[in-house]
N, C-alpha and C positions, 0 to 999 in steps of 0.2 A: 684681104681681112678672113673672106669667105671661106677659103683655103685653107685659112690657121685653123676657126674656129671647127672645120669640120675633122680636122687634123686633132685636134682636141681632143673632141667628142671621142672618136674611134681610140683615140688612145686614152681613155681612163677607163678603166680597166678591174670589174669588180670578178675578182678570183675564185671564192667560194659562196659566190650566191647570197653570202647575206644581206648584200643591198647597198654594203659601202664597200666603195672603191679601193683598192690596194695600191693601185697605180694611178694615179692622176693624169689628167693630160698637159695641164696646164698650172704652171704656177709664176704670179708675179706680186709686182709690191700690193700692199693692199692697207698699211696701217699708219695713220694718221698723214703727218705732212710728208713722211718718206715716198706717198708714192709719186709726186711728183717726177719724179729722175726718172722713174720707171712708166708713167702713164706722157709720159713727155710726146715722146715720138707717134705715139697713136691719135692725139691729138692733134699735131700738124697733119700727118696724115692723112685725117680724115679732114682738113681745111678748118680747125681750131687753130686757136693760139688763144696766147693768155690775158696778149691786148692789142687791142689795135686804135686807129688814130680816127677820133670823130672828132670834127669842126675843129682842126688844128689841135687836139690836144689828146691825150694818153687817156683812155677808158679800159677799164674789164669787157673782154670778149667774152669769158667764159662760160654766156647765157646764150652766147649764136648759136643758130642750128647746127652749125656745124662740126660744134663744142659738146653738145649736147649729143649729138652722133656718137660722139668719141667715148664719152664718160656712160652712156646705153651699153657701148659694145665692151669694153673695157670690163665694167661694172656685171656682166653677163659671164664674162669668161671667168671671171673668178667666183662668181655666186658656183656657178657651171660645175666649174670642171678642171677648180683647185683645192688642196685641201682647205678644211676650215682656218688649220694656222696660221692664213697667209693674212689675216686682220689682225692679228697678232707679233707676228714675226719682223726680225730685221733682215734685213740682207744676206749676212752670215747664215743664219738659220734657214732662210730658203734656198742661201747655196748646201746647204750641205745635205737638205731633204734630196735636192738633185743627186748630189753626189754617193744619197747611198738607195738610189736606182726608184724612187717612192712620188715622181712624177717624170714625164716624159720631157716634158720642153721647161726652161725656164726663163724669162725675159728676163734679162737684168744688165748691168752693164760688164763689158764681159773682160775684166781683170777678174770674173770670179771663177773664167774657165780655170785657173790656176789649182781649185781646189778640186774641182773633179778629176784632175789630171794628177793628185795628189796618191801614191798609189798607200801611201798610211792611214786615210783616211778617206779615202774613196772607190767606191765598187765598181765606179761605168771607166774606169782608165782608160781610155782607148777607145771608146765605144759613144765620144761624143766630138761635136764640133759647134762652132759659131755663126750665125748668117744674119743678114741684116733683118728689122722686122717690116713684116710685107709690105706692098705698097697697100694706100689705100686711093680712097676718093679723089683725094687733092695730089697725090702725087708720092714720092719716101723723103722724107727729111732725116736723116740720121744724127741723133740725139748726141751732141758731146761736152759732157762737161768736163768740168774741168777743176780743177785743184789750184788755183792763183796766190803765189804772195807778194805782200802791196808794203809798202810802208808810209803809217798815215803820217802825216805832217809835221801834227803834234809829238813825235815822238822825239826824243832826249836823248835818245842811240840812234839814229838814222845812219851813222857809216859800222857801224857794227851790223843791224839788221841790213846793210846792203851785203856787205862781207858774206854773211851769211845767204843770202837769196845767191850770191857768186857760188858760193861753195856748195849749195845744192843743183845748182844749176850746170854743174861742170859732165863735161861726158861723160865720163867714168862714171861719176854717181848717177846718172842717168840711163848710164848701161842695163844697172843692176837692176835698176825696175820693169825697163821693155823688156830684158831676160826673165824674168819674172811674171810675164805677162800684162805690163802693164803698160799700156802706151803712154809714150812719152814725144813731146813735140820738137825736140831736135829730129830734125831728118838723119843726121848721120848716125845716130844709132841704130835707124832701120836699118840702116844699110853698112854695119860693121859688120862682117866675118862672123866672131862669137852670137849675132842676134838669129836664134829660129823662132818660127812659130809658132807655139802651140799646137796648131795645125795646120793645113792651108787654107780652110776655109776663115777659120779665125785671123791669118796674116791680111788674107784679101780686103772681108768685110770692115778690119780694122785700117786699112788703106782709105780706103773707099768712106769710111767716115769721116777721118783726116782731112780726104779731101773736099767732100760736101758737106761734112758736122755742123752742127747749128748750138751754139748753147744755152740751149732752152732747156734744163733739165728745172730750172727752178722761177718760177717769178720772177722777174727784174726787175728790181723794186730796191725803195732806202728800207720799207717796211718787211722785206723778202718772209720773215718768220711767221709774219701775222698773215700774210698773202698767200702762203703754202698750208695754212690753216683754213684758210677760205677755200682754196681749189679742193682739201681736202676734204673737207668738209660735205662738198655736192659727191666726191667718187662715196661715204659711205652711204647716203643715201643708193646710190647706182649699185651697191653691191646689194646692200639687204635688203632693197625694197624692186630697186627696178626696172619700176614703170615709169616712164617718160614725162608723163605731168608733175610726178614726185619732183622729178629729178630737174625738171625744168624750175618748178616750183623755189626749190632751195639753189639752183645756180641763181638765177634772181635776185635772190637775198645776198647770197655772197657777193654778187659783183657789184652792190651795192655798196657795203662792208668795202672793197677793195674801191671802189671808187672815192671813197673818205679818205682811205687811207691815202689813198694821192697827192687828195687836195690836200691836208692836212702836212703830208710831209715832203712834198715832192713840189712844193708850191714854188714856182721861179726858178725852176731847174730844167733844164733838157734830159730828161731821163726819158725815152722811151722803151727803152727794152724793144728786144726781138720781135720781127714778122716776117711773113712769110715772105716780102718783098723783097726784102733788105738781104738774100740769096739765092745760087744759081741754082737751077733746080738740078736734081743728080736724074740722068739719062735712065730711061725704063730698062735695059740693057746692064746697065752698071748691077742692078738688083739682082741678076743670076749670076754675076762671076763667083760667088763664093762657094755657089752651088756647082759649081763647072769646073772650078778647082779640084773640089773636093772628090767630085765624080757620085755620080746618083747612084751607083754600084754600092762604092760603099758607105753611103748613106741608109741604101737599102737595105744592109746588115746592120 
């Protein structure tokens, strides 16, 4: 993480000396509840998590020391090295800034790589790749957000819904997504001759994430929207203020709100959500694989 921040500092460049960078070193989500998908890996890599188990109960963990460490780091990265638009942008706008060459690094879900490789919409075609978020004090936990399809038990058209899911998950349908740089869950589409990773680093990091990734993009809970809002409220303070005391105070406040939501919406439900001990730890050697397959000489260019 220290190396990431040092790189962001060096790559924030004021070309004409007017005090305003023309190129920013880092960009990630800073807008409201959307931040959870990008912040999740930083949270876990620092040793934090959305929830923990305490005396047999699921409780919020966003106010733990490790979680505050993550908030402090991520907030500082946005505040010091990202364009001001990061506070308002949605992911497509951030990806467009990266494709325009306005930011040196974009920390995002890897399918946005497709935009930077589109010659009609990008100025950096052939000049980018994708690697894993750096290890933190607790290790490396790739975020594996998923778009899931489910049929409610109250549905009056279960058979039609089932047929749609069967159609949607066919190999040839998923192959189109895989070939468009959207990672799919069917192993066969990764092995199909028609598939080619956008870059070697993208392909290697996506495979590692599929092996060790965790579905932590959002706080897993019944009241998921309100939980995301609570997590985002802490990040707002981390970005705008940055003092550890202010972040801790807001985290304590929002953790209380989250615990009240758990009590109200999950009473009698065994719905703990993901915690670090649920998953196998990614070996440190895997962290460098995407960089090695890309080649340091190519990354240097």
